[in-house]
N, C-alpha and C positions, 0 to 999 in steps of 0.2 A: 762216783758220777763226774762228768766234764759236762762243762756251759760252753764249749767251743766247738764251733763246727769244723766238721773235717768232709771238704768236699770230694765226692766220687769222679771218677772218670768218666769223660764224655761217653766215652765205648759203654760203660757200664749203666751209666743213667740212659742211654737211648735202647739198651737190651731191655732194661727194667719197664719203660714205657711201652716198648712195643710189643713186647710180649703180654702184657696186660692188658694192653689194646686191641691184640688180635684172639686172645684167649675169651675177655668178659666183655669186651666192649666199653672200658674205663681206662681213664689215667691219673693212676695214683686216687683210686676211689671215686672218682667224680665221671658218672654214666657220660656217654656221650649224646643225650638225648639232651644234655644241657650245653652241649658245645654249638657254638655260633658258627653259623653256615651263610656265608654272605650270598651263595646263589639263590637263597631262599628268601632274601631281601636286605640290602644293605643299608647303612645310615651314612652316606660317604660326606666327607668333609675333606679339607686340606690343612694342612699347618706347615710353615717353612718348605712350602712348593712342594709338598709329599701328599699322595692321594694316603688317608687311612679309612678303612671302612667303617670305621664308629669312632664318634669322638669321645668315646670314654675307655678310660686306663685304670689302672693301679698307681697309686702315689708312693714317692721314693720313701722306700721304709722297708718293712718285714715283708712284705709281695714281693721286692725285686730286689733281693740281697741274694738266693741260690738259683740256679739256673731253671731248677725244675720249676721253681715258684712262678718266674716269667712264664715257661711255657703251660703253664694251666692258667695263669691268665688269659693269655692270648689264646688258648682253645674258648674259653668262656666269653670270648668277646673284646676283651681289651686290647685297645688297639694303639694308644698313646700311652707307652711305658717309660713311665721316671726313675730310672734306675737308683739303685740306694746310694746316698751322696758318700763318694769319697775322698779322702784329705789325706796329705802327707803324713800323718801323726796314725802310723795304722797297726800298732800294738797296744790298743787300749783295752784298761778293764773295764767292761762294763757291768753294774750294779746288776746283780740278779734277785730277784723276778724285777724285770723292767718293762711288763706290758700289764696295764689293768685296764679292760673292757668292759667291767662292770655294767656301768650305764652309759655317763658320759664318759670319754675315754683319755686316761693317762697312762704317760708313760715316761721314763726316765732314761732311754738311750736315744741318741740322736747321732750316732756316727757308725760306719759299716765294721761288723766284726771282723773282716776279713782283710789281709794284708792286700795291697794295692793289685797287685799282680793277679791273686787269687779273685780279686772282685774280675777283673778282666777276663779272666779264664771263665768264669760264669758268665758271665754277659757273652763271651763267644759262643759258649756250650749252646746257650738259651737260642741264640741268634740261627745258630745251624739248626739246630732240630726242630724249631719252627718250623723253616724251609723245608726240614724233610717232612714234619706232618702236613703242612699245607700241602705240599704234592702227593702225600700217601692218601689224605681226606679228599683229595680232589676238589679245593676249595677257592681254586685261582691261579694265574699265573706267577700273582706275587702275593705275600703276606699280608700288603697293604698296611704296614704297622710303622711306628716312627719309636726307636730307643732314643729315648729324651736324657742325655749325662745330667750328673748333677756333682757338683765341688764344691767344695769350703776349704778353708775356711778364713781364708785372710790371703792376701796378693803373694805373701813371701811364702807361704805353704804352696800355691799353687803355683809357682816356678821354681820347687822341689824338682830333682831328678824324678823322683818315682810317680810324681803326679803329671809332668811333663809326657814320660814315656808312656803312661795311659792316654792320656789325649792323643800322641802321636796315633798308638795303637786302635783307637777307636775309630781314627781316621783313614789307617792301611792298616788292615791285621792280615796281607797276605799272606806271610810265610807263615803267620798260626793258623789261618783258613787252611792253607796247602795241607799243611800236617794234619790238621783235626778231619778234612774231607779224607784223608787216604786212611787214616784212621778206624773211619765211619765206615768206610764202602764196604767191610767182611761183615756189616750189621744190615745196613740197607745198599744194596748195591745201587740202587737207581739215583744215588746221590750224585753218581758223575753226569747224569741228565738235568740236574737243577742247578740254577743260577744264582748263586748264593754271593751277592757284592762284598768285596772286603773292607768297604766303609760303613761301619756299623751305624756312626751318628755324626751329625753334623752340627748341632745343636744342643743345649745346656740350660741348665736351671741353677745359678748361681744361689747356694744357699749360706749364709753368714752369720756367725756368733753373735747372740746376745749382746749388745754392747758396741757393735761393730760400728766406728764412726762412719758419718755419711760418704765422705771424701773416700774411705776405703772401699765403700761398697763400688761408688761409682769409676775408682779406680780399676777395679776387679774387672767389673763388667765392660769398662773401655778396652781393657786388654784382651779378655775374651771377645771382641767384637772386632778390634780393629791388628790383636797381631794373630790371633787364633781363627779369625774369619769364621767363626761360629754364630749363629743364629740366638740369641740370647733372651732368657727369662733374669727377672729376679725376683726372688721369692720374698715376700713383706711378711711382716707380723703384724697379728690381729693388735697389738698394742697403738698401732698407728692411730685408730679410731677415736684415742684418748682418752685417760683416763675416766674422765665423768660419763663420758657415752658408754664407755665399755663396761664399766661397772654397774650403770645405770640399766642395762639390760642384761648382762649375766647374771648379778644378785640381784637387781629390784625386780623387773619386768618377767625375767624365766625365775628365778628364786633357787639359784643355784650358789651352794656355799661357798663356791671354790674363792679361795682368798690370792690376788693378783696383787701382790707387792708393789711398793711405789716403785723400787728400783727397777721393775719390770718396764716401766715407762719412761724413767729416768736415762735408760741407756740404752733403749732402742731408739731407733730413727723414728724421727720427728716428721709430722707431716709437710710444713713448708719445706723441708729438705727432701722428701721424696718427691714433692713436685718439682723440683729444679733437677733433681736427679732423674726424674723421668724423661723430664723434656730435651735435658742434653742429651741422653742416652739414645734418643727416638731419633735425635738430628743425627747422632754418630750414624745408626742403623742404614737411616735413608740414603747418606751420603755414600755407605759402601755397599746398598743392594742386598741387606740383611734384614733379618726380622726382628724387633726388640718389641718384648710387651712384660707383665708383671704375673706372677703366680700370685694367686690369694687360697689361703694364707699358711704360715707358720703353725704350729703348735702354739699354745697360749701358757705363757711361764706362770707358775702358781706354786704356791707352798706346799709342802708336802706333809699333807697331813692326813693320809688315809690309813695309815699303818699297814699297807701292802708291799710297797718298797723299802728298801733298808733304810734306818733311822739315821743312819749317815748322809745320807742324800738329802738335804735340802731343799732341792726344787722338784716340781715335777711336771708336765708338758701337757695340757688338756686339749682334748681332740672332740669328732663325732658330734652330738646332736647338739650340745649346750654351744659350740663352737661357730656353728650353721648362723643362727641369727646376726652374730657378730662380725662374720666375713662378709655375709651379703649384706650388709647397713655398712661394712667399709668400702667394696664394692662400688655401691651406688654413690657413695660420696666420691671419689675416684673418677668415675664413670662420668658424672655430672662435670668434676672439673675439666674433664679432656671430651665434654661433649659426646659421648658416645663412644668416642674413638680410637680409646684405648686397647691394645688387645692385651687380652687377660685368660689365663687358665686358671681354673678353679678348685680348690680341693678344702672342704670342710663342712663336716657332717652329709653328705652328700648320700642316698640312699634311693631306693627303687621309686620311692614314693616324690621324690622331690628332683630328682634327674630333670624331667621333663620341664619342669618350671625352669630351674637353672640354666639348661639350653637355652630357653626361650627369652634369658636375660642376656645375651649375646657373647656368651662365655664361649672362647673358641675350642677348648677341650675340658672335662672335666674328669678329675681322677678321685680314687677312695681309697682308703687304707680301714679306716677305723670299723665301718660296716662290715668288710668282709673279715673280720677278727671274731666277728660274733656266728653262732650257729650257722651253719648251711655255707660258709665261707666264699669261694670262689664260686661256687655254685649260684650266691645270688644274683651276678651278674646277667643272668639270662632275665630276670625281672626287669633289671631296667632296659635291657634292649625291647622286650617285649613292650614295657610302656613307651618308651621310646618311638617305637614304630606306631603304635596307639596312638600317638598325639602327632605324630611328624608324617606317618604315612612309608613308604618304602623308594627307593631306587630316586627319584627327581625330588630330593628334599631341597626345600628352600630354610636354610638356619635364619633366624631373626638376626639382623644385623641395625646399626642405626638407628634412625628416633627410634621403630618400632620397640628393639631390643631396650633402649633406656626408658622407656615408658612401662616395658613390662618388669625390670629390673627396680626401678620407682615401686612401683607396686605391689611387686613382692617382697620389698623389702620390709614393707608395713605388714605386708603379711602373715611373715615368718615373726614378727614381734607377737602376734596374736593367735597362735596355733599352737594349741594344748601340748601338739608332740615335740614341741622345745623346752616344753615348760616341766622344769623339777616338781611333781607331785607326788612324788613319794615321800613318806615320815621315815620310812626304814629303807636303805637299799634294797634293791630287788635282787633276789639270788635263788638259785634252784638247789643251794649245796643243804645236803643235809648230814645228818651223823652216822647215815651209813658207811662200814668201813668199805675203801675200795680193795679188793682181792686180784691176786695175781690174774683168776680167770672169774668168768659168770660175773661179771657187772653189771649186766644190764637190768633194771630195775627202773619204775616210772614214781619220780620224785613225790609225784600227788600220791599215790599209796601208800610210799613210806611215810610221809607226813601225815597223813590219814589217822585219827585214834582209832578208828574202826579197822584201818588196811583195807577199806573201799576197794573192789576192782574196778577203779572208774573208766580206765580205757576201754574194758569191756563191756560198760552199758553204756558208755558213750557212742561205741562201735553200733550197739544194736540201736541206740535212739536214733543215730543218723540213717538207718535202715528202715525207720519207723516201724521196727519189731519194738513197741514198748512193753507187750508181756514180756517177752524176752529179757528186756534191759530191767525191769521189775524184778525179775526171778533172780538176776545177779545182785543185784542191790539189797536183797532182802538174804542173800546168802551173810550179809555181813553188818546190816543196818536193819531192825525193824522197825524204824521211825522214818521211813522217807518222807511223809507227809508234814511233818514237824521240823525234820533237819532241811527239807528241801525250802523253808523258810528260814530259819534262824542258825544254822549250822555255822559255827566259825570260819567255816571252809578255807581251813589253811590250807588245805589242798590246792586251792588256788592261786597261794603265794609263793608255791612250787612249781604252779605249770609250768614246762620248757616253753611257751611259748610268750612268757615274760621277755625272754631273750631275744625273741622276734618281732612283736606286735603289743599284743595284751593277753591276759591271761584267759581261758576260756570260764566261761561262766555257768561252772560244774552244777554249784547249787540248784540254778534254774533249771538246766534239764533234769537233774532230780527231781524237783518240782514238779514240772509237767507231766514226766514218766507216771512220778505217784498220782497224779489228779486224773490221769487218762490211761492207766491200766489197769486193772487187776486180776490176780491168778488166785487159783485154788491150790491151798497146800494141803500137802499128805504126812501128817505126823507118821512116827513109828510106832509099832504095836506096844502098848503099856509094858514096860521091862520091870514093873514092881518098886523102883526107887521114888522117893518121896522128899520132895525139898521144901522147906519154906522161907522165905522171901519176906523182908524186914524194909517194907518201904517201896512203895508202888511209882515211884520216879521212873527216868528213863534208864537208868543204870538197874533196877530191880525187873523192870518190866522187859528191858532187854536180855537177862538172864533167863527170863520166865520161857520168853520166847523161844529161844534155843535149845532150852531143858525141853518143853512140850512137845517143840517138835523131833526131838530123839525119846518120847517115850517115858519121859519122866512125870509123876502126877506133882502139879506144882500151887501152893496155895501160898497167897500174900496178904500180908498185912499191912495195911494203911493207916495211918492215924488221920487223916481227913476224910471227906466226903466225896472225893473224886479222885481219880488216879492222874497221875502227872508232873507232880511233885511242881519243883519249883517252875518249870517251865511253862505248867498250866496257870500257878498261881501269880507269878512276877513277872514272867516276859509281858510288855505292853501289849495290847490288841492290835496296835498299827503294825506289829511285826508279826504277831501268829495269829492264828485264827484256832477258835475252840474246834471248830470242824476238822481242823487238820489233825489237831491231837486227838480228837474221840474218832479218827476213821484209822490211825495207828493204832489205838489202845483196841479197838474193836477187830482188829485182825489177831490180837494175841487173845482174848478170851474167845476167840471161836476156835483156837486151839485146847481148849478146855482150861487155861488156865482161871482158878478163880480168885475173887480180891474181895477180903473184909475189909470195909469200909469203917471210917470212925473205929479203929481198932488201932489203940496205943499200946506197945508192946513194954510192960516191965520187967524188973530183973525176974520175978517167979515166975512169969511164961516163959521170959528167954530161956529158964531152966529148964522148964517143959520141953519147949520146941527143940532142945539139942538132943534130947532123950527121946522124942516121938518121930523124928525126921532121921535119913540117912545124912542130909546135908543142910548146913543153912546161910545163907546168904544176907550179909547186913548191908541194905544199901541206901539206909538213909541220908536224905539230902543235910545241906549246909542252910539252915532254916533259921538261923539266928544272924543278927551283925553283929561284926567282930565291934567289940569297944571302943571307944573314941575317947579319950583323956583328952579334954582340953579345958581352961577355964571358962565357965559360960555355958557348957554344954546342955545343962540342966535348963535353959530358958525355956521359953514358950516359945514354938515357931522352928527348935528345931527337930527333925524329924529323922526317925530310923528309916533307911533306904529300902529297907523289905518291908516294914510296915506301911509306908507311903505305897510303894508299888503295889501290892497285894489290894490295900484298900482304894488307889485310883480304882484297879482292874474290878474291883468289887463293887464300886461305886459309892462307897462309902467315904471317900475323900474327894469332894468336889471343887474344892480351892486351896490354895496355898501360899499366897501372896503376892505381890507385885514383882519385886526383887529375891530370886532365888539364888543361893551360892550353893552348888555341888562340890564337895571336896573328893578328892579322889580320880584318878586315871584307870579303872577296870570298866568292864563291860556293864556293871550295875551302875556307875558312875554315867554312864551313857545313857542307860535307860531310864534312870532317873532325870538326866538332864530334860532329854525329849519327850519325855511325860509331863514334866513342869512347866515346858516350853507349852505344853496344850493349856496347861490352866493357868497362867498369868494374864494370857489376853495378849490383844496387839501393841497394847503400850505397857507391856510388862518387860520384864529382860532376866534372863538366866544365864550365869556365868559358871563357870569350873575353872575350880583353882588345883595346879598341880605343882608339885615341889620340883618336879623335874621336867624334861622338856617331851613336847609333843610325841619326839622321837621315841621316847623311855616308857610310854603311857602303854601300861599290859594291854587296855582294849583291842578289839579286832580293827585294823585300819578302816574296814568299811564303815566301822560304826562310829570312829572319829570323825570321819570326814563327812557322815551322814548329821551327826551334830554341828558339823561349824556349817553344811549346808543349810539348816533351819534356823543358821542364825543366832546361836549359842555363843557366848564367848569364852575362850579359853584363854585365862590367864597363865601362863608358863612362870616356873624357877619362881614358886612364891608358896611359903610354907604357912600353914595357917597356926596361930600361936592363942589367940582367944576370942571368945564369942562377945562382943560387945552388947550389951541387954539396957535398957531402961522401962522401969515400971516391970521387970520380969521379963519382959518381951526381947528378943533379938533386933537388933538395930544397926549393928555391922559386923564384919569378920575383921579380926585387924592380922594381919601377914606381916613377914618379912623377905625380902627377896632373899632368893638362893642361887648360889653358884654351884656348878659339879667340881668336883676334885676329888682324883682318886676313882676306887671302886669299892662298894659294900663288899662284906662275906658272900653275896650270891651271884658277885660280879658283875651287876650293875653300878652304872654312875653314882657317886656320893653327892647328893646334895648338902651344903654347908650354908649356913647362914652367912647372909651381909652384913655385917656390924652397920647398926644406925641407917637400916633400910626400912624401918617398919613402916607399913602404909594401910588405911583401912578401906573396905568394901561395904559401901551401904547394903544392907538386905534387911529384908523382914522374916525371912528362912535360910535355914542353912540345912543341908541334908549331907552328914558326912559317910559317904559311899566309901571305904576304907577296905573292907574285906567281909568275910563272913566265917562263922563259925559253927560247928558240928551242935546239933541237938540232941545230943543220944547219953539215954541214963539206967539203960539196963544193963549196959557193962563197962566194968572199969576201963578209962581213957587208956590207959598203958597195957591193954590187951586189946586194945583197936588198931593192930600192926600186924603187916604181913609180907610176904615176899610180893613186889611186885610182877614178877614173873607168874607165880603160882597162885596168888591172891589169898590163899592161906594161910590163917592165923596161927597162933599157938595155940587155940582151943579144940584141938582135934578138928572135926569135919566144919569146921565155923571159915566160912570164907567172906570175904568183904570186899567191894570195890564203890567206885563213884567219890562222890565229896564224903562219905563214910572213911575211905582208905588215904584220898591225896588231899582232902580239903577243898573248900571251895572251887569248881572247875567248869567247864564246858558242859554241854547236854553229850556232843559228840563223845568227848573223852569218858563221862559215864556209862554211853552206851557201851562203848569200847570194853569198859572195862566187864560190863555185865556178860556180852557175849565169851569175854577171854574166860571171864571166871567159870562159866557155863562148860567151857569146853572142858577145864582141868577136873570138873566135876564126872563130865564123862568120861575123860579117860582114866580116872580114879576108880570107876566102876567098871573098868575091864570091858566098855563098850565103844565100838566105832561111829563117827560124827556122822550123823547123815548131811550128807548134802546133794543139791539138785544137781545134774550132769548138764552143764553148760556149753553149747556148740563152742570149738575154738576156734577164734578167730586168727587168719593168718594172712599177712601181709608179706609180700615180696620185701627182700632188702633193698632190692632196687629200687622198686615202688616208693619206699619210706624214705630213702634216701635221696631221692626226686621232691617231694614232697617237703625235705626237710631244709631246702633251698629257700622256698616260696612263703614270702609274708603275707598277713591274710588278714585284716584286724576283723575281729567280731564286735558284736552291737555292747554297748554299754549302757548302764540305768540312765534314767532320767530321773533327774532331781524332783520330789515331790514339789507342787506349787507351795506356795504362801498359806494358800487357802487349807489346803490337804493338812500342811504341816500342824495346823491347828486342831484338827479334829483327830478322834481316834479311828478313823478307818483306816484302814491296810493302805500302807504307802507302795506296797510293789505291785506288779500285776503279774500273773503267767505268760511268759512270752506264747507267741502263737507257734502253731506246726513248723511252716516255712522255718522260722528262725530257729526252732530248734534244731532242725535237719540241719540248716547250714552252721550252726554253732558247733553241734556234736562233731561236724564232718570236718572240722580244723583239728581236731584230736591227731597228734604226731606218733600214739602208740608209742610210748616209750618202753612199755614193756615186754615189748618185740625187740624195737633196735636202739639203740643209743648211737654208740659211735660219733658222739660230739665231739669228742677230742679230736677226732679227724680233721672236721672239718674249722674248726676255731683254730688250729695250730697253720699259721701261714707257709710255715715249710714242710707241710704234710709229714711230719715227723712220728705222728701217731699213725698206725695203722692196724685197719681191720681185716680179719681175715676168717672165713670159713671154715671150721670144723666137721666132725659126727660127733654129736653127743657121745662118752664114754663111761663104763662104771666095771672099774677094776677089784676085785679083790687084792690087795697088796699081800704080797707073803715079807718075812723078814726071817735073816738066818742068824742064828744063836750059834757062838763058834766056842768050844770050849780051849783049856788051857792045852789040851793034847791035839786041837786042829779038829777035832769032830763038829761036825755040822749037826745044827738041826732046825729045820724050817718050818716054822709055826704062821697061822694067819695073823696079818697085822690089819690095818685100819682099811675102808673103802675110800678110793678115791673115786671121784666124779668130775665129769666136764657135762652141765647140764644144759648148756647153750650152745648154739651154733656159731655165734660169732664171738669173736677173742679180739685180743688186744697186743700189737708190740709195739714199742717206743725203737724209732730207728736213730742210735747214737749219733751216727755223723749227720745228720738233720737238725737233731737238737739243741739250741743254745739256752733251755732251762729260763725260758722268758716269765714262764707262770701262767701264761693265757687259759692253757687247756684245766689247770687246778681251778681259775676262777669260774668255768661253766661247767667242770663237772658234779654231777648231781650225786655226789658222795663228800665225805670227811677230806677226801684223800687226793692226789696229784697224780695223772697218769704218766707224768714224765719220770717221777719216782718210784711209782708203786708197779709200773706196768713191768714188763719182761724189757730189756736194752740189749737193742740187736745193731752190731755192727755190720755196716757192709764192706767195710774194707782191713785190711791189715793192719794197716797204718793206725785206724782211729781204733782197733783191738789192743794193737800194742800200746799205747798211749793212754788207755783206760783204766781204771783199777777194777773193774767189771763189767760183766756185758757176756752175750751169748755171738759166735760168728760162726757161720755155715761153710766148710769146705766141701766143693762137689766134685767128685772123683768118680773116675770110670766106675767101680763098680760099687760105690757106695756113697752116702752122703753123711758127712759128719757134723755134727753140732758141737762148737766147743764152748765150756763157760769156763771162766776165768773169774774169782774172786779172792781178794787179799793174799795173790799170787799162787793160789792153786788152781789146778787146770782137772775140769771133768769133760769127759766126751762121749757122746751117745752116738755108734755108729751106726747106720738103717741100710742094710741090704734087701735083697729079694724076701727073706724068709722072716729075717730077725732081728732084732737090737742088740748090741755090742755095748755095754755100759762102765767106764772105767775111770778110776779117780787116782790119787797117790795110793790109796789103800784097798782099794774094792776091785775087783772083774766079775760082771754077771751078764749071761745072757738072757733074753726074753724072748719068746715068741711076739710075732706082729700080732696075731689076732689071741686077743684077749690079755697082753702083757703077761703072760705065763710065766715064771720064773724057770729056766732050763738047767743053770750053772751060776754056781756064786763062787768067788774064790777071793778070801782073803789075803791082801799082798803083803802084810806086816803085822809081825807076830802080837801087837797090840790091839788089835781088834776083837771084839768081844762080839758084838752085833751090828747085824748091817740091814740098814733099813733104805727102802727105793721111792722114796717120795719124791725126791729131786729127779731120779732117771725118769719115771712116768712123766711129771710134768716136761721134762725136755722133750717126751716124745711129742707132747701137744705142740709146744712151741717149735719144734723143727717143722711141723706142718704149715705153721706160720711163713717160718723163712723161706721155706720152698715155695709159697705161693708168691712172697714177696720179692723173690729172686727169678720167680718162671720156671721152674726145677720141674 
């Protein structure tokens, strides 16, 4: 694998662009609907005396390194194009991966990855192709754009021959332009009629290294102004704000843990020096009739502590939303210093929702990078432009300047400090990555579905809910979950933590949609005819009743044995009433009972009866819950005032416990601890206090993040890194809890950070009640514990036709996991009975690929839950309300339908190195050839090869530098740049690589060539057949059905010939042809 760019010729690039544009109305996958058309409304401004059609652009960085990046950015409306910084040292080794944009952005790449001459060639290609596209698309007489050069990093380097050559060529590229126009004339003859200036740029932004002295910065800028006669901006670092104010904003008000070291402030430009520098250079520029200004800001140097970048990289550089308030406040400080008259260009955490505010602050231009490295990519720029038009109108725009702009900036600088969008409110870093393997083909799957314990068909029921078809939505839900009312209120909704919209705006409120559907729809269920099979289920909790539901639907006779007086298990008895109503539970259970499921209440199964059930029923499903609290061994645990957490929750819900004390301490960090804390909060009164003690940090708490936030919102105090050691009693009653401070060192056997006691750090928490909620245990005595084991794929124990699931199998877990186990165990019983599972037929929803790709460029925030009032949080009334119909319609309409289209990797790659292509699904029965020692052949059936999905992915080796960004956002455990077929566009790239594919287009055939470890394989396609060749094998296949026509062993050692790779190449060939317009 190679992490180096290998640029392609201008002619080849233009051919790829024009063929795709003509065939599909797209360029590198971006639909023409996203292109900016100045004929439909301009956002004009001027800079350096040049008119530009919009004031927005892409920042010097990954989006302006290769020609096609710049072209696509321009198509989307970027008209101020800050070219990637070049420097004399142009053969650097850049650490990889080098980009991490999961939330706030970080990178460890800071210079161009091409040689200086290659960078110039990329900029020239982009310059020419943009002029061609402007002509072809009839967007005006000129592209109305500015190429803004960026150079670094010291004066000595800038005066080196290669940088001087670059500056000369950017000023006058007549010879190179003439040659390129001649080369491209064969592809686009009308280029002869286009006026393409030979001067690519007369302006520059100076980027200097961290630690560059003030006098060096001034000398470089003065050189650029006075000797090169370039309009000049100086890029300033955010550290200019000062360590105290910067850290107060970043770590204090915003809550980010980013560690900005002292050295970052010590070696960067200081504020007084910056003011002197700006004043001096401003004077020089005015004298020379040139423009001078500043660019805010560079990225923020910080300690590499994220375990994304290589361990030998000491520093990483922060960007994105966390940088925005810092840089805006630096702009405020500077602009007030210069009374609103300093020319400033801005780039720090700009996005579609703040771009209008930023432009209202008087910035001349605004550029972006981090936001375009997230899903939607360059296509996000359309929303920037739409929002600017909505704010400022079209055509005759008067951008705010002077005092008005300064007033706006002063106000906005305060707003950003208070805006939730810039605060770190996550306990765990948001990510949609799952444990699903990333395969060569067929990688589309919704991460919400992958994560759901019941694998709910979430996009489907959201689709029907968005259309107001609630019965159909309920039908979809019931296919995998018979407890929609219950889980609509208390599901841990891990699906929402994996919603793709996390990387756009905020996750869909999936649980609320389910709740609304369950409350507003009902359907008639039609179970199969009785099949004569009988099943006994032990435990009428979520797992047992889920199993009963799916068995009954499929014609089984089901008898449930429940030890308590009501069904519902721990969900009914232990989950507080302010989270879940009895009515919701009853509605779900009633639906199950209507299928003919019988429940024997107050019926505790013993060993003798269990033995009888085994003999009388075809199957037995053990689903008894974890109804005992795990023992907590600590001195003083027997004191009065120590409550068993489950006894406490059950007692409060039943009305038996009405008081607990005034200061309650909860020990633990799971959902039971959160329920106990919120319940105690309702009992201690307004003058009481509830404290949670946890020996790790909030980030490691196993509880649902929503429940942790709810606890904190209600005023419960969480003491992190505190290890309980002793309950101190007085006269036998709880008086205090003694703890020691903990620190996290290394990891425990389960991979969690390991808490270690800090010696001499003991402290006491005064309290009159302690609830140790540290886990739950099973209460099953009718079968030996060692027999309560099963394969988690089959749920079948070693006791014959005895199945097990829920808490009985996995220990205390969530209701949705128990429900999932019940359904999956039922499916195993159905299959083992030789029956076919009955499923309702759901109309297939189908959106076009284009429609969904356009939708994936727009950010659209959904609603968020209101925190309950202080008064409500002291009662046992339900704290959440079911949203109204319109809210549900709007929310479910935000679904991106990741089960139909993914292609995230294609948009998060700034180089568009991941390419999606359409194929027809195939299903081939492959054959293999056994070769005898005498050369005789025997053809036998081999395995089935299937490609089920219509969209597949190629990785374009020439454009991929293995930055790692596609891995960050891929909803699998994999990385597209590593796991997808790697395709080379040029012979040079192919020869220099250790592996990959290349397409050779000949007159009579297309030949896909594959190289790996020195070996070569080819698949040739002519009109009627495929011909497959390796060093050892020759074979022919029909194009219809990939039927083997002929096979030959080319070396005597071959004894078996299989064709898995040949058939894979036939699919990859389709993508290669699509990419190259063949």
